[in-house]
C-alpha positions in Angstrom: -3.4 -87.3 -19.1 -3.6 -86.7 -22.8 -4.4 -84.1 -25.3 -5.8 -84.8 -28.8 -6.1 -81.3 -30.1 -9.3 -79.9 -28.8 -10.1 -83.1 -26.8 -8.4 -83.8 -23.5 -8.6 -86.6 -21.1 -7.2 -87.9 -17.8 -7.6 -91.1 -15.8 -6.5 -92.4 -12.5 -6.7 -95.8 -10.7 -5.7 -96.2 -7.1 -5.5 -99.5 -5.2 -5.1 -99.4 -1.4 -4.3 -102.5 0.8 -4.9 -102.3 4.5 -3.3 -104.8 6.8 -4.9 -104.2 10.2 -4.4 -106.5 13.2 -8.1 -107.2 13.3 -9.0 -107.1 9.6 -7.3 -107.0 6.2 -9.1 -105.4 3.3 -8.5 -103.7 -0.1 -10.1 -100.6 -1.6 -9.8 -99.0 -5.0 -10.8 -95.9 -6.8 -11.2 -95.1 -10.4 -11.5 -91.7 -12.0 -11.9 -90.6 -15.7 -12.3 -87.1 -17.1 -12.9 -86.1 -20.7 -13.2 -82.5 -22.0 -13.4 -80.5 -25.2 -11.7 -77.1 -25.5 -13.6 -74.8 -27.7 -11.9 -71.4 -27.6 -12.8 -69.8 -24.3 -15.2 -72.6 -23.4 -14.4 -76.0 -22.0 -17.1 -78.7 -21.8 -16.5 -81.9 -20.0 -17.6 -84.8 -17.9 -16.1 -87.1 -15.3 -16.9 -90.3 -13.5 -15.4 -91.1 -10.1 -15.8 -94.5 -8.4 -14.9 -95.6 -4.9 -15.1 -99.2 -3.8 -16.5 -100.4 -0.4 -15.6 -103.2 1.9 -18.8 -103.5 4.0 -17.3 -106.1 6.4 -14.5 -103.7 7.3 -17.0 -100.7 7.2 -14.6 -98.9 4.9 -15.0 -97.0 1.6 -12.4 -95.6 -0.8 -11.9 -91.9 -0.2 -10.2 -89.5 -2.7 -9.2 -87.3 0.2 -7.5 -84.2 -0.9 -6.7 -85.5 -4.4 -10.1 -84.7 -5.7 -13.1 -82.8 -4.4 -16.2 -84.5 -5.9 -18.6 -81.5 -5.8 -18.8 -78.2 -3.9 -21.2 -79.4 -1.2 -20.9 -83.2 -1.4 -17.3 -84.0 -1.1 -16.0 -80.6 -0.1 -18.3 -79.6 2.9 -20.4 -82.7 3.5 -18.5 -86.0 3.6 -20.7 -88.9 4.8 -18.6 -91.9 6.1 -15.7 -89.6 7.1 -12.5 -88.6 5.3 -11.8 -85.5 3.3 -14.1 -86.4 0.4 -16.9 -88.8 -0.4 -16.2 -92.5 0.5 -17.6 -95.4 -1.3 -19.6 -93.6 -3.9 -20.0 -93.3 -7.7 -20.3 -89.8 -9.2 -21.2 -88.9 -12.7 -20.9 -85.1 -13.6 -20.9 -82.7 -16.5 -19.2 -79.3 -16.3 -18.7 -76.2 -18.3 -15.9 -73.6 -17.8 -15.9 -70.3 -19.6 -13.2 -67.6 -19.8 -15.4 -64.4 -20.0 -12.4 -62.0 -20.2 -8.7 -62.0 -19.3 -9.6 -61.7 -15.7 -13.1 -63.2 -15.3 -14.2 -66.8 -15.6 -17.4 -68.7 -14.9 -18.1 -72.4 -14.2 -21.1 -74.7 -13.8 -21.2 -78.4 -12.8 -24.1 -80.8 -12.4 -23.5 -84.1 -10.7 -25.3 -87.3 -9.7 -23.9 -89.2 -6.7 -24.8 -92.8 -5.7 -23.8 -94.7 -2.6 -21.9 -97.9 -3.2 -22.5 -99.2 0.3 -24.4 -102.5 0.4 -27.5 -101.4 2.4 -27.5 -97.7 1.4 -29.5 -96.5 -1.6 -28.8 -92.8 -1.0 -28.5 -90.6 -4.1 -27.7 -86.9 -4.5 -28.2 -84.5 -7.3 -26.1 -81.3 -7.1 -25.6 -78.1 -9.2 -22.6 -75.9 -8.6 -22.0 -72.4 -10.1 -18.9 -70.2 -9.7 -17.3 -67.0 -10.8 -13.6 -66.2 -10.4 -11.9 -62.8 -10.9 -8.1 -62.8 -11.3 -7.0 -59.7 -9.4 -3.3 -60.1 -10.3 -1.0 -63.0 -11.2 -1.1 -64.5 -7.7 -4.5 -63.4 -6.3 -8.0 -64.5 -7.3 -11.4 -63.7 -5.8 -14.0 -66.5 -6.1 -17.8 -66.7 -5.5 -19.5 -70.1 -5.5 -23.0 -71.4 -5.1 -24.1 -75.0 -4.7 -27.5 -76.7 -4.4 -27.9 -80.3 -3.5 -31.0 -82.5 -3.1 -30.4 -85.6 -1.1 -32.6 -88.7 -1.4 -31.2 -90.5 1.7 -31.9 -94.1 2.5 -34.0 -93.6 5.7 -33.1 -97.1 7.0 -29.5 -96.0 7.1 -29.7 -92.3 7.9 -32.8 -92.3 10.0 -34.4 -89.5 8.0 -34.3 -87.9 4.6 -32.5 -84.6 5.0 -33.6 -81.2 3.7 -32.1 -79.8 0.5 -28.7 -78.2 1.1 -27.5 -74.8 -0.2 -24.1 -73.3 0.1 -22.8 -69.9 -0.9 -19.2 -68.9 -0.3 -16.6 -66.4 -1.4 -12.9 -66.1 -0.8 -9.5 -65.1 -1.9 -7.1 -67.6 -3.4 -3.4 -66.9 -3.1 -1.1 -68.9 -5.4 2.6 -68.8 -5.4 
């Protein structure tokens, strides 16, 4: 992580080695995030990459370290795991502090499969509001919309667009 005045950045690289009795393989993930702080507004973008070993039928998964998008990666996780496996995501985001208690966010992302025979792509837009009730309790409202262009040879069909609306209380201590 770093901070250059109004410009901030973070990056992460993870390399996993798997030594299985039937197969040995290695996977890696790369993540980079750059943002600009402009008063009550933060504008940024990130890239997240997960490698694939098609022979082992395994893809790098960020698991709980990073939720790629609200729908893809948080609620829908093709290829298993706690987040997307074997994908590349490019996203832009905007966070705004509207008052001492109210904040808003928007994120637009493009996700591409890294699997050899899967040309699936996803475009997703996420919007959110958060109200800080007190120091430890926050109320959130989120909406996500994803359009999936699935490789029909892999998935069997091209799924309908996905929408998700949720709200909840977040307790921090």
